[in-house]
N, C-alpha and C positions, 0 to 999 in steps of 0.2 A: 854240453856245448855252450860256450860263452856267447852271450849276446853281443851284437855289434854296437857301435856307438849310435846314439840317437841323431836323427837329422836336425839341422839347425831350426831354431824357432822361426815362425812365419815373419815375414817382413812387415813392419809397422812403420808407416811413413809419417813424418812430422816436418817441421821447418828445416831440419838439418838432414834432408833426404840423401844428400851425397855421401855423408859419413855413414848413415845407416845402411845404404846400399853396399858400400865397400865392405862393411863389417859382415853383412849377410853373405856377400859373394865369397869372401875369404873362408868363412865357415863351411859354405856349400862345397867349395873346391877341396877343402880338407876332408870333408865327409865322403866325397867321391873317391878320394885317394885311399883313405883308410879302409873303406868297404869294398874297394876295387871295382866300384861301379863306374869308374872312369873308362873301363874297358867295354862298357855296354855300347850298343849302336847310338848314333848321334840323336836320333829322334827320341830314344828312351831317355837319354841324359837331359834333353830339353824338357821332356815331360816330368822328369824328377825335379828339375829346377822349378817349374811352375807349380808342382804339387807342394814342394817344401816352402815356396814363397808365399802361397796363400792367395786370397782374393785380390789384394791390392796389387801384387806383382802381375797377376793374370790380366787385370785391367790395363796396366801399363803395356804389357806384351801385345795386347790386341791393338794398341795404338801405334806400334812400331811399323816402320816402312820396310816390310820384308817382301815386297812384291817382286823384286828382282831376283830373289832366291827361292827356288821351288822347294828345296828341302834344307832349310837353314841348319847349320851345325851349331853345337853349343858355343863354340868360339865366336861365331858371328852374332848369335843372340846376346852373348855377354857384352860384346863390343857395342851393339846397339843400345843395350841398357845402360852402359857406361855413359854414352853420349846423351842419353835421355836424362839421367838423374843428375849429372853434374850441372851443366848450365841450363838445359832445357826445362828441367823441373822447376828451377828457381824462376826462370822466365815466365812460365805458365802460372806460377803462384804470385807473380808481381802485380799487385793491385795499387790503385791510386790511394795515397795516404790521406787521412783527414787534413784539411787545410792546405794540401799540396796543390800548387798551380798545375793546370793541365799540361802546359808546355814543358814543365819540369818533369812530369810523369813520362811524357813521350820521350824526352831526352834520356831518361833512365832506361826505357825500353830499347831505344836505339843502341845504347852501349851494350846492354845485355845480349841482344839478338846476335851481335857479332861473334859471340863465343858459342853460339848454339849449333853452328855448322848446318844450317838449313839449306845452304846453297841457293838454288833458284826459287825456293819457297820462302825465303826470308821476308819479303814484302807481305806476302799473304799472312804469315804468322804474326808479323808486327801489326798488321791491320786488325786481325782477330783479337789480339791482346788489348789493343786500344779500345775496341768496341766493348769487350766483356770486362775489362779491368777498370774502366773509368767509373767514377763515383756519382756522376750526374745522370739520373734516369731520363731527364728530358733530352739530354744530348744523345744518350743511347737510342732513344726512340727515333731521333733524326737519322741515325745510322741505319736503323731497320727500315725506315721509310724510303731511303735512297735506293735507286735502281743501279745495278751493276757497280756495287761499292768496291772501289779500288783503294789502295793505300793513299794515292794522291787525293782522291775525293774525300776520303776519311779525314785527312789532315786539313783540307780546305773547309770542311764542315766545322772542324774544331776551331779554326781561326775565326770563322764567321760567328760561331757561337760565343767565343770569348769576347769579340768586339761588341756583340749585342749586349752581353751581360755588363760590360764596362759602361756602355752608354746608358743602360737602365739604372745602374748605380749612380751615375752622375745626375741623371734626371731626378732620381729620388732625393739625392742630397740637395739639389737646387730647389725642388718643391718644398722640402723641409725648411729651407732658409726663407722662401717666400711666405710660407704660412706663418713663420715666426714673426716676420716683419709686419704682416697684416695684423697679427694678434697684438703686436706692440702698438700699432696705430689705431686700434679700434676705438670708436666713440665712447663717451662716458655712459655708464649704465643708467637706466631710468631712476634708480634709487637715489642718484645724486642730483637729478634735475630739480625736484621740488625744493631741495635744500638751497640750490642756487637761486631759484625763483623767489623763495621766501627772503633769502638774504638780499636779493635785489630790491624787493619792496621795502624792506626795513631800511635800506641805505638810501632810498630815493629822497630828494629834498622836498620839504613841505611847499605847497603852492603859495605864491605871493598874494594873499588875500587882504583886501582893504574895504572899509565901509564906504559904500557908494552914497553920494549926496543926492542922487536922483531917485534911486529906488529904496534906499535905506537898508539895503542888505549888504552882506559881505561876499565878494566874489573877486575873481582875478581882475586886476585893474585894466580892463579893455572894454571899449564901447560895445562891441558885439556880444559881450558876455552879460551886459546889463539888460534886465527885463524891460526897463523903461525907455530903452533906446528907440528913437523914432516914434514914440507914443506921445499922445496929448495928455497933459496933466488934468485931472478931473477938477482940481481946485481952480485952475486957470479958467476953465469953461464957465464956472459959476460966476 
């Protein structure tokens, strides 16, 4: 008895998840057709899908919103997975790039979430992706500390955080300029002072000394500088 075809290889996800899922899905549907397992009950076909898909597909399946369907058929599960892998998977993998401004990142998310068909859960999903996708750990902690975090509150925190960072950058720049100006105006160092003092002494003019006819000494030609001023001459007393 000839052996039937092998099931498709397990799904391995990377950045191009949409293409990888479509390829796996096509191989799986061909496998069901060739082996006539497409005639099996719906729950068996879903189990075959998850078994062939492996751990990564099972994790995704457990995240699907299947609450409205008590016993989902293979067709419903495949449709849900189509919706997940095409836009939703890319949305969940969208992280803030290095050097990307926060408002630019949020704009990218807003564009992507429109294609995800989240319906009334769009704001919640957008909020969650901003929280976990931002690159600023300080900002993320602010999200965690906030009570009843809504999308509006999340965006308000982002605006405040950006404004604060901008003010801090301006403050740092101004401080750097002030420090530079103070450095440029700082007084001369002590090592230069003795040189200036010595130079000053060397350049000072010599005193105007004359020989005094009263005391016989040389001194500045002023009465109050003469030792004999207001004194009685000893020769005169004799």
